[in-house]
ZAKENU-89836 format. One line per field, with one value per residue: y, z, x of N, C-alpha, C in turn. Coordinates in pm, whole numbers, plus 50000, padded with zeros to 5 digits. Layout:
n.north	[Y	...]
n.up	[Z	...]
n.east	[X	...]
ca.north	[Y	...]
ca.up	[Z	...]
ca.east	[X	...]
c.north	[Y	...]
c.up	[Z	...]
c.east	[X	...]
! end
This chain:
n.north	[41423	41668	41788	42137	42275	42505	42681	42850	43141	43181	42956	42783	42903	42849	42575	42520	42559	42292	42118	42167	42154	41868	41772	41844	41647	41413	41319	41345	41327	41557	41590	41373	41482	41635	41523	41388	41571	41655	41437	41417	41654	41564	41358	41488	41651	41464	41366	41130	41095	41110	41429	41631	41903	42211	42316	42582	42905	42893	42635	42671	42828	42651	42527	42263	41993	41753	41543	41448	41134	41039	41199	41434]
n.up	[58164	58043	57718	57627	57491	57250	57144	56925	56935	56664	56545	56705	56620	56344	56323	56362	56121	55948	56116	56120	55861	55821	55986	55811	55612	55751	55994	56313	56256	56251	56566	56592	56423	56617	56857	56743	56715	56962	57105	56941	57040	57301	57262	57144	57396	57575	57454	57293	57025	56744	56600	56296	56134	56067	55728	55577	55725	55989	56054	56071	56295	56466	56503	56493	56346	56344	56148	56069	56009	55969	55893	55787]
n.east	[76525	76313	76249	76211	75956	75816	75534	75434	75186	75061	75120	74981	74709	74729	74688	74415	74292	74342	74245	73944	73889	73976	73762	73533	73575	73521	73326	73440	73715	73864	73908	74041	74277	74370	74422	74626	74834	74862	74963	75195	75341	75357	75561	75769	75833	75921	76125	76154	76141	76351	76455	76437	76619	76512	76419	76616	76673	76553	76632	76919	76897	76848	76601	76353	76186	75919	75750	75430	75288	75033	74757	74883]
ca.north	[41579	41688	41894	42265	42291	42644	42673	42999	43165	43181	42805	42728	42946	42791	42428	42497	42533	42184	42053	42216	42070	41711	41741	41850	41523	41287	41342	41298	41330	41689	41574	41267	41543	41739	41420	41342	41686	41650	41313	41449	41742	41488	41298	41609	41688	41348	41332	40993	41048	41203	41564	41683	42043	42297	42391	42733	43002	42839	42529	42714	42875	42533	42486	42101	41942	41646	41530	41365	41072	41021	41309	41539]
ca.up	[58157	57943	57614	57636	57348	57268	57057	56903	56903	56497	56494	56755	56530	56223	56338	56371	55983	55916	56202	56076	55709	55846	56022	55710	55551	55818	56143	56447	56222	56319	56677	56563	56390	56754	56912	56690	56745	57112	57111	56895	57134	57434	57221	57167	57512	57633	57353	57260	56852	56680	56522	56191	56126	55979	55632	55575	55832	56089	56078	56117	56445	56584	56492	56466	56320	56350	56042	56119	55879	55982	55896	55764]
ca.east	[76507	76215	76283	76138	75872	75748	75431	75381	75043	75052	75124	74847	74608	74741	74659	74272	74205	74349	74151	73827	73906	73965	73621	73446	73594	73466	73302	73565	73847	73939	73926	74172	74386	74418	74475	74764	74896	74885	75063	75339	75389	75416	75680	75888	75880	75993	76269	76115	76143	76451	76379	76498	76630	76382	76508	76650	76728	76499	76727	77037	76911	76820	76457	76373	76042	75848	75649	75319	75262	74909	74708	74973]
c.north	[41583	41803	42020	42288	42417	42636	42810	43015	43142	43006	42745	42765	42865	42630	42408	42503	42386	42081	42065	42129	41919	41682	41755	41720	41417	41315	41277	41302	41465	41658	41468	41352	41613	41627	41388	41454	41683	41553	41349	41555	41671	41413	41388	41635	41597	41310	41185	40972	41147	41303	41577	41837	42082	42315	42563	42796	42947	42718	42552	42793	42778	42492	42337	42085	41803	41619	41427	41270	41041	41133	41433	41688]
c.up	[58035	57839	57640	57481	57365	57141	57057	56872	56785	56465	56563	56669	56403	56221	56339	56230	55939	55991	56169	55921	55738	55904	55920	55616	55618	55968	56230	56378	56238	56464	56684	56534	56555	56848	56871	56714	56879	57145	57061	56983	57258	57384	57219	57297	57589	57557	57339	57095	56826	56603	56412	56195	56038	55857	55637	55717	55963	56147	56150	56256	56520	56581	56444	56419	56328	56259	56076	55995	55874	55993	55907	55762]
c.east	[76416	76287	76175	76073	75807	75640	75395	75243	74993	75052	74995	74728	74597	74663	74515	74228	74217	74244	73987	73812	73885	73815	73534	73465	73522	73455	73388	73690	73941	73962	74045	74285	74447	74472	74624	74852	74945	74974	75206	75406	75453	75552	75788	75939	75957	76107	76261	76174	76257	76395	76500	76511	76535	76504	76545	76712	76689	76582	76855	77029	76858	76680	76443	76225	76032	75740	75554	75289	75104	74821	74820	74930]
! end
């Protein structure tokens, strides 16, 4: 069974800024960031990796997170 992953519009919009920043640092790095995020979402959906609870109120409501080590 696959995990249900919901991406808020605000979160999707927020990911555009670091992608643009990475691209300014090195050509192609912005696309690599997008690829890493897409791969992480696949891992989340397939329940391959364990998740940690978000801090604060979000964690108490059941929100989880996956921290990207490459291109944080």
